N, C-alpha and C positions, 0 to 999 in steps of 0.2 A: 300704651301708657301716655297720658296727657302731659304735655310740658307746661311749665308755668309761663303763661303768656308774657307778662312784663319782663321776666328774666330773659326769655328767648329774644324778645324785641330789643332789649338792651344789648344782648350779645351781638345781634346783627348790626345794630347802629354802631357799636364799638368797633367791630371788625371792619365794617365798610369805611368808617371815619379814619381808622388807623391806616388802612390800605390807601385811601385817597391821599392822606397826608404823605405817606411814603412815596407814592408816585409823583406827587407834587414836588417834593424835595429833590428826587432824582431828576425830574424834568428841569428843575432850576440849576442843578449841578451840571447838567448836560446842555447848558445854554438854551433852555426852554424849548425842548423838542415837543412839537405840537402833538404827536401821537400820545406821549405820556401826559401832557396837559389835558387832552380830551379824555384819556382813561381816568385821570384823577377826578375830572369833572363828573364822569359817569358814576364813579363810586360815591362821590360826595352827594349826588342826587339820590342814590339809593339810601344813603344814611338819612337824608332829609325825608324821604318817603316813609321809611319805617319809624322815624321819630314822630311824624304826623299820625301814623297808624296807632302808635302807642298812646296817643292822646284821645283816641276814640271814646266818646262818652263824656269827655271833659270839655271839649270845645265842639263847635257846630260841625255837623257831618259834612257840610259843604267844604270845609277846610280839610278834614281828615280824608274823606273819600276822594273828592275831586283833586285836592292838592297832592295826595299820596300817589294816585294813579298817574297824574300828569308828570310828577317827578320820576316815577318808575319808567314810564314810556320815554321821557326825554333822556334818561340815563342810557337806555339801550340804543337810542338814536345816536347819541354822542359816541358810543362804542363803535357803531357802524361807520361813523365819520372817521374815527381813528384808524380803522382797518383800511379804508380806502385811501386815506392820506398816507399811511405807511407804504402802500403799494403804488403810490404816485399815480393814482387813477382818479378820474373825475367821479365823485360820488353821485348816485342817482337820488338826489335830495327829495324828489316827489315820493319815492318809495320809503325813504328814511323818515321823513317828518310828517307825512300824511297820517300814519298810524298814531302819532302823538296827538294830532288834532282830534282824530276819531276817539281816542281814549278819553280825552277831556270831555267830548260831547257825550259819549256813552255814560261816563261817570255822572255827568250832570243830569241827563235825562232819566237814567235808571237808578237814581240815588236811593229810592225807596224799594227797589226790586232787586234784592241781593242776588238771587239765583241767576237771573238774566244778565245782571251786570257782571258778575264774576265770570260767567261762561263767555260772554262777548269779549271782555278784556283779556281773558286767557287766549282766545283766538288771535287777538291783535298782538299779544306777546309772541305767539308762535310765528306770526308773519314777520315781526321785527327780528326775531332770532334767525329766521330764514334769510333776511337781508344781510345779516352778519356772516352767516355760513356760506352764502353764495360766492363772495369774492375770495374767501379762504379756500374754497374748493377750486375756483377758476385759476388761481395763482399758486396752487400747491407745489408746482415744479419750479416756479420762479423764486419762491421764498421758502427754501427748505429749512428745516430746523424743528425744534420741539415747541417753539413759541406758538406757532399757528395751530399746532395740535392741541396744546393746552387751551387756547382760546376757543377752538372749535368744540372741545369737550365741554367747556363752560356753557357755550351756546346750546349744545345738545341737551345738557342737563336742565337748562332753563326751559327748553321745549317740553321735556318730560314733566317738570314741575307744573308748567302751564296746562298740559294735557290732563294732569291729575286733578286740576280744578274744574274740569268740564263735567264732573258728576253732579247731578242735580242736588241742590241744597234744600233742606226742609223749609217750608214757608215759615216766616217769622223767625224767632230765635235771635239771640243777641250776638254780641261780638265773639264770645267764646264758642258758640255752637256753629256759627256760620263761617267765620273766617279763620279761626285759630283752633278749632276743636280737634282733639286728638282722634276722635272717631272718624274723621275724614282724612287721616294721614298727615295732619299738620305737623306732627313731630318730625317725621322724616323730611317733610317739606322745609321746615326751618333749617335742618342740617344741610339739606340740598342748597338752600339760599346761601348759607355760609360757604359751602364748597364752590358754588358758582362765583362768588366774590373772589375767593382765593385763586381759582383757575384763571379768571379774567386778569387779575393783577399779575400773577406769575407769567401768564401768556404775553401780556404787553411788555413786561420787563425782558423776557427771553427774546422776543422778536426784535426789540431795539438792540439788545446785546449781540444777537446773531448778525444783525445788519452791520453793526460796527466792525465785528470780526471779519465779515465778508468784504467790507470796504477795504480793510487793511490788507487782506489776502489779495484782493484785486489790484491794489496799488503796487504790492510787491511783484505780482505776476506781470504787471505792465512794465515795470522797470527791467525785469529779466527779458521780456519780449523786445523792448527797445534796444537793450544792449546786444541781443542776438542779431537784430537787423543791422545794427551799426558794425558789429564784428564781421558779418558777412560782407558788408560793403567795404570795410577796411581790407579784407582778404582778397578783394577783387573778384568775387563770384559774379557770374553772368547775371544780367538783369532779370531774366525769367526766374532764376532760382531765388533771387532776393525778393522779388514781388510775391512769389509763392510763399516764402517764409513769412512775409508781411501779412498776406491775406489769411493764411492758416493760423498765424499767431493771434490775429484779431478774433477769429472764430473760436479759438480755444479759450480766449478770455471771455467770450460771450457765446456759449453753446447755442443759444437761440437766435443767432445772427448769421447772416451771410455777407461776405466781403468780396468785392470785385473792383479792379482798376481798369478803366477804359482809357487807352492812350490815343493821342492824336494820330491821324494817319501818317503824317510825315515822320513821326518818331518810330512807328512800327516798321516802316520801310527802312529807316536809317539803322535801326537796331536789330532788324531781322526777327522781331517777335511775332510768332505766328498766332493767328486767332485760335482761341481755345474755348470750349464750352463754358460760358459764364454762369454756371449754375452754383448756387450755394450748396456746400457739401459735396462738390463734384470731384473729390479726391485730391491728389497732390499735383495736378496739372498746373502749369503756370497761370496765375490768375490775372492775365492781362489780355486785352483784345483790341483790335482796330476799332475805331469809332469816329464819329463826327461831333464829339462834344456831348452836351446834355441830351440832345435828341437823336443820338446815334442808334443804329440798329442793334449794336451790342448792348447798349444801355437799356433799350426797350426789351430785348430778350431777357436780360437779367431781371428786370422789374416783373415781367410776365412770369418767369419761372419762380421768382420769390413769392409771388402771389399764390401760385399753385401749391407751394410748400407751406402756406399759411404765414409767410413773413410779410404781413400787410404794410408795415411801416418801412417805406423805402425812401432813402434820402441820398443826395449826392453833394459833394463838395469839390470845387475846382482845385486842380493841382497847378501851382504857379512856380515858374523858375525864379531865380534871383533877380532877373531882369523883367519880371512880371509876365513873361511869355507863358501862354497856356500850354500845359503839357498833357492834360487829360482830366479825368474825373475819378474821384474816390467814391464808391457807392457802398452803402451799408443798408441791409434789409433786416428787419427785426420783427418778431411777433408783437402782438399787442402787449403793452406794458413798457417799462423802461427799456430804451434801446442803448446802443453803444455810445451815442452822443451824450447821453445823460451821465454815464460813468467814466468815459474816457474823453479827454479834451480833443475835439475834432481838429483844432488847429495843430496840435502836436502830431496827430496822425498824418495830416496833409503835408506838413513840413518834412516829416520823415520820408514819406513816399516820394515827394518832389525831389528831395536830396538824392535819393537812390536813383531816380530816373535821370536827373541832371548829371549826376556823377557818371552814370553809364553812357550818357550821350557824349560827355567830354572824352571818356576813355575810347569810345568808338571813333570819335573824330580823330583822336590821336592815331589810332590804328590805321584809319583810312589815309591819314596824312603820310604815315610811314610807307604805306603801300604805293602811294602816288610818287613819293620820292624815288623809290626803286624803279618805277616804270618810266620816270622822266629823267633818268640820269643822263642819257645821251643828249637831251635838249637843254640840260643845265638850267632847268626852270625851278629849282628848289634851292634850299639853303645848303649849298655844297661848296666845300673848299678842298684843295689839294695841299697836303703837307708832305714835305720832303726835307730830311735832315733837320726837322724841328721848325722849319720856316714855312710861312704861307706862300705857296707858289701860285695859287689861283683862288679867287673868291668870286662866286657868281652874284648877280644882282640881289638874289634873295638873302645871301649872307650880309651884303651891305645894308639891305633893308632891316634885317634883324638886329644887327649890331650898331647901325647908325654911323659906321665908319666909311669914309670914302675909299675907293679902290687903292689910291696911292698910300693911304695910311695902313693898309693891310699887307700889300705885297712886299715880300722880302723881309718882313718883320717876324721875330720869333712868336710862335703861337702862345707861349706862356705869358707874354706881355698882355694878352687879352683875357687871361684867366685871373679870377679874383685872388688876392694875396693869400687868403685863408685856404685856398684849394691848390695853390701852385705846388707845394711840396708833395701832396698826395698824387697829383697828376703826373708830376715828374718821376716819382718813385714807381708807381704802378703801371704807368702807360708810356714809359720811355720808348719801347719798341715802336709804338704808333707814331710818336713824334719824330723818330728816325726814319719813317717811311715804311715801317713793317706793320702789317695788320695782325692783331691778336684776337680778332673777332669778338671784341668786347663792346658792350653798350653800357654807358655809364653817365651819370649826371654830374655836371660841374657848373659853377657860376662863372659867367663871362661878363666882362665889363663892356657895356654898351655906351655909345656916345650920348644917346638921347633919353635912356630910361635907367641908367645906372646899372648896378649888378642885377642880372636875371639868371634864372636857372635854365640850362639847356641840357637836352639829352644828346650825347655824342655817339655816333655809330659810324662805321665805315667798312669799306671793302678794299682789298689790295689792287693795285694797278701799276702800270709803268708810266712814268711821266718823263718825257724827253729821254727815253731809253734807260731810265734808272728807276729802281723801286720807289714807290710812294704809296700813299693811301688816299682814297676818295672818301671824305668825311661828310656826314649828314648832320646838320644842326637843327634841332627841334626845340622850340621854346616851351618849356613845361612849367613855367612859373605858376600859372593858374591851377594846374593839376596838383602841384605840391601844396599850394594854399588850401585846396579842397581836402587833401589828405590830412593836413594839420587840423582842418575844421572837423573832419570825421573823428580824428583822435581826441580832439577837445570835447566833442559831444559824448564820446564813449566814456570819458573819465572825469568830466566836470558837469556841474549843474548848469543847465542852459539859462536859468534866470539870474543867478547870483555870480556865476563864474567860479564858485567854490568847488573843491573836490567833491565827488560823489562817493557813495558807499564803497564802490569797487576800488577807487583810488585810495580811500582811507584805509581799507583793509590791507592793501599792498604796503602802505607806509607803516601800518601797525606791525606787520610781520617784520619789516626791516628794523623797527625800533626794538622789538622783542629780541631779535638776533643780536643787535648792538648791545643791549643790556646784558646779555649773557657774556659778551666779551669784556665789557668795561665795568661791570658790576653796578652800574647806575640804575636808576628807576625812571619810570614814566608814569603818566596819568592820562585818564580819559575823562572828559567833561561832556555830559549829555545835557543839552539845553532844550527846553520846550517852552514856547512863549505862552504866557498867561493872557487870557482875554483877547486872543487874536481873532476868533471867529466873529465877534460882534463888529469888528472893523469891516470884514468882508460883507457881512449882512447889511451894514448901514451904508457903505460907500462903494461897494463893488470889489471884485477880485483885482481889478487893475490897481486900486489903491493899496490893497493887501500886498500885491507884488512889490509896490514901491517900498512898503515897510520892510519886507523881507530883504530887499537889496540894501536898505540902510542898516539892518541888523547885521548883514554880512560884512559891511564896511566897518562897523564898530567892532565886531569880533576880531577882524584882521588887526586893528589898532591895539587890541588888548593882549596880543600874544607876540612871541618872538619870531624871527625869521625862520628858525628851524622847526617851528611847530606847524601843524596842519589843521586848517579849519574846513569842515565839510558840512554839506546840507544833505539830509536824508529824504527830503520831500516834505511838503506841508510846512509846518512851522517848527520842525525839529532840526537842531544843529548839533554837531559833535566836534570837539576840539581835542587833538592829540598833542600832549606835551611830552617832549623827550629831553634827555640829558638832565633829569632832576638828580638831587643828591642821593647817594647810596644809603645814607642813614634814614630810616623810615619817618621819624618825626620831622626831620628837616625837610624831607621831600613832601610830607603832608603840609607843612607850612607854606612851601613854595606853591603847591597846587592850590591851596586854599586862597592864597593871595591873588593868583590869577583868576580863580573862579569868582571871588568877590569883586574883582575889578571888572570882569565881564558882566556880572549881574548888575552892578551899579551903572555901567555904561548903557546896558539895555533898558534900564528903568528910566533913563533920561527922556524927557518929552520928545516926540517926533513931530517934525513939521514937513509934511509931504505935499509937494507942489504937483497939482494935477491940471489937466486941460480938458475942458468939455465944451464942444461946439466952438472951438477957437478961443474960449475964455479961460484964462489961467485962474487957478484958485489954490488955496492952501488948506490942508486938513491937519489939525493938531490932534494928537492922540498919545495916550500913555499906555505902555504895554511892558510889563515886567517879564521875568523868565524864572522858571524853576530849574535848578541845576543839580544834577547828580554827578558825583566824582568817585572815581575808582583809581587807586594806586596799583601799579603792577611792576614786577621785576622782570625776570627772564622768561623764556617761552615755556609753555607746558608741553608735555610729551603727547598728550591726546590730540586728535584731529579737531579742527574747529575751535582752537584755543582763542583766536582773535574774535570770532563770533561770540564765544562765551563771555569774553571780557565786555563786549558791547551789551550783551544781555544783562550782566550785573550792573553796568553803569545805568542802563535804562531803568532797572528796578530801583536804583538809588534816586533817579529823577522822579519816579512816581511817588516815592516817599516824600520828596520835596513838595510834590503836588498835593498830596494828602495833608501835608502840614499847612496848607493854605496858599502855597505858591510864593514866588519872589524870595526863595531861600536856597541855601546850598546844603545839600545832604550828601555825606560821604557814605560809601558802601561800608557795611559792617566789617567785612573781612577783606583786607588788601589781597590782591592776587599775586602769588609768587613770593 
């Protein structure tokens, strides 16, 4: 059955225009994502093409035939550009845009030969659809999801429609018989065109949505990976185990990548790290090997093996200690396409790996020092002192060097005089036998008062001996100040955000559990505030991430000033912040007023203009910016009986924040139902 040509053309123009407008609006709401903009442009060109075709016979053929085919071909080319941009690959523009020029040329030269023109243009459409299908097939494993399947289905359907146009057309005949006649399957063809438009639009939307979900999942997985490495480091696991966890964690985050760490020769000898096969996917062996830096044999072997496995993109980053000493190289190898450096910040990875290596180096140095002390007791060439009846009877030069006290200031004086006042009671109560000359085989830290560096942490250990015929102890003093500072740094990194110094998600959940338990005892209420910055991404795009980091630090400072000492401010990554309010009133309306007052105060504070001072090439500058926040608020009382109650409260607060976003941003939105 024949379809009414003007009606079908109007339907196609309407559908393509509506879909183009929909993609354009979504692209605008997503800070102008280029893929969606290109998709909207492609659909808009289809609308233009079929609008021109609908005017066939009313305006000159040069406009309808030439203009329509040029718009159709350009729309497919823009769709190919969108696919390549989504995959972060350089588009083959010669293959993408040459068919557009050929389409214009064919339409112009064969304007009076319908059969030859339609057949040739159909072949060009098949070629263009193939350019769209090729990257979708090549990256089918790197971009999983339904979006690329929908887009591929649309391209395949376009091929089928084009192939259906290859049947010879009768000579002569008008618009209805040659181009839109039902006798040539044009009715199904029109339905196919509409379906192609729908598949393309849905495919683009699905691909962008799936990419956003994947980015969120990757960010959460990275935080878990980072916490795991820091936990292993805090527990004092050996360096090979920590580096193995590090490398395997990176490879789990990026299944198409291989990770390897090449340590400097001096470190491998000092730490006793044996060379292991540096192959990507080489099992759970320690992923560290001896090397000579960037040109080491191990690095070359890793690069060669990576190439054999198809991991063509191999990059290395230097690992530097806090004193800028070269520790080794972090190497990542990836297949063609986005690599780990595109989705994980290489600076974070190198800092984390360098901290693990440096911490292990310090621990190993301390162990070596303790062994040397034991071996050199007889020569008294270490920090050794003899205690008898609580008095210092002997102190070797090393002790005098460590404490800065002269020999006359040490001998005959009570040892407790050199202990920090805060530690004297503890030392006297738990270690009195040692002070009396009796060994209890303990090793413990205490702060000693030095003459030149003030109070410093020392590890004290000793063995029993006789001194002038009476029981005494030979005590070894080891300065562990730097080690304790590093332990504090590891703890800080594990529970605080490295950029702003705020609590991270892990610490916030701990505090939230404590507040829930406290509410059960005292009957009071608490509240969660979930804040997401509005219009933050344009600042990064315009001025760079370093300026964005300055704004996040300033946001953290303002939030601290908006809450009480007993409240907790946390950053969840990106531009998301959470505030935990505790000790609110037991009566729900009063608690709601208290939470609303703090939320509005925070929202007003974050809406104030920002003046961010930057330095570029030694020249200072100021960036002025306005950035509001959307705030979701949830009141809660006592703890829930089900597991994951704290996480559930965060999810409810997050949902309230998104309602604030949907309301236009810069507003406070309370959760519909208070928790508890």
